[in-house]
N, C-alpha and C positions, 0 to 999 in steps of 0.2 A: 731378207732372204732373197737371193737371186736365183733360186732353183726354179725350173720350169717343168711342169708335169708333162708327161708324154702325150696327153690328150689335148693340150693347149694349142690354140691357133698362133700363139706367140712363138716366133722363130728365135729371137734374141732380145735381151734387155740389159740395160746398164743405167747406172745413176749418172745424171748429167748436171754440171754446174758451169755457168758461163758468165762473162762480163760484157756481153754485147748490149749496146743501148739501142732499143727500138721502141721504147715507151709502152711495151706490152708487159703485163704482170709476170714477174719472175716465177718460174716453175709451171706456168700454164701452157697448154697446148698451142695457143695462139702465138706466144712468144717463140717457142721452138720452131713451129711451122714457118714463121717469118725468117728465122735465122738460117734454116736449111733451104730456103727458096729465094735466093737473091735475084732470080730472074723476075720475080714479082715485087720483092722488097729489096731494092738495090742498096748496096753498101755505099755510103758517102765517104767513109774512111774505114780502116780495118776494124773499128769498134763501134761504128754508128751506122744505122740503117735508115733509109727513107721509109715513110709509112704512108703509102698512097690511099689506104683505107683502113678502118679499124672495126670495132664492135666485138661483141661476143662471138664465139665460134659459129653458132647457128645463124648469125647475121652476116657472116662473111660472104656468102654467095651473092646476096642482093647488094651488099655494100661494094663488092668488087665490080659487079655489073654497073652500078650507078657511077663508079669511078672510071668506067670505060675499059676495064680489064675484061678480056674474053672469058666467058663461062659456058658451060654446057652440061649435057647428061651422059657423055661418053668418057670412061676412064682413059687416061693417058699417062705414061711415065712422065714425071716432072710436074704434074698438076697437083694442086691441093684438093683434097677430098673434104667435103663439108657434111657434117651430120646434124640433123635437127635436134632440138631439145627433147628431153624425155626418152632418148634412145636407151637401149638395154644397158649399155655400159657407161653412159655419159650423164653428166649433170644437167641441170636445167638450162645451162648456157650452151649446150651442144658440144661438139668436138670437131677438131680439124687436124689433118695430118698430110703427109706428102705421099703420093703414089710413086713408089720406087720402080716397080715392074708391073706390067699388065699382061695377062695371058688371055687374049680374047677367045681362043678356042675352048678354054676351060671356064671362062667367066669369072676369073679370080684375079686378085692383085696382091702385091706385097706393099704394105703401108708402113711408113716410119712416122712415129708420133711420140709425144710426151704426155704422160698422165693417164694412159690407158691402164697401166698397172700400178700407178701411184705417183704422187708429186715428185718431180725431178727425175722420174724414171723414163728413159727412152726405150721404146720397143720397136721391133720390126715384127710384123704379124701378117697373117693371111686374112684376106677379106673377100667376100663374095660380092660381085657387082649387083646382085639382086637384093642386097640388104635394104629393107624398106626405110631404114633410118637415114639413108644417104640423100641429101638435098641435091647435090650436084658437084661439079668440079670447076675449079678456077685454073685457067690455063695461063702459062707465061705469055706475055705479049710478044707478038712477032715484030722484029725490028723493021 
């Protein structure tokens, strides 16, 4: 069912299926986040991505930092958002998505991710920057 209730924070959702090879598990948030963030996970060719760091979603912040990728506590459009394990909506492995828009005056963001609403389902949803489950943000490296 692709219906969205009027009180949902979800703006849009769709089922997603892909053939990109980045060695992350199919249908998981980590795989989709890498696919839509080539600034951090560059494409080697049209179907293969480099993997500068890995780990479960909740390990991404530290693993990116250890790999020399910039991280921080301020949302930015284009950054990956990392959630800790045990979050309200997420599994023991945490969750990761991409910040599509950031509204600093409102303290809100639009996040695009997979698995917030189910396996292989991509959502765009609203998020508050004060959510206590947010570990931090991974920023695309500056050239």
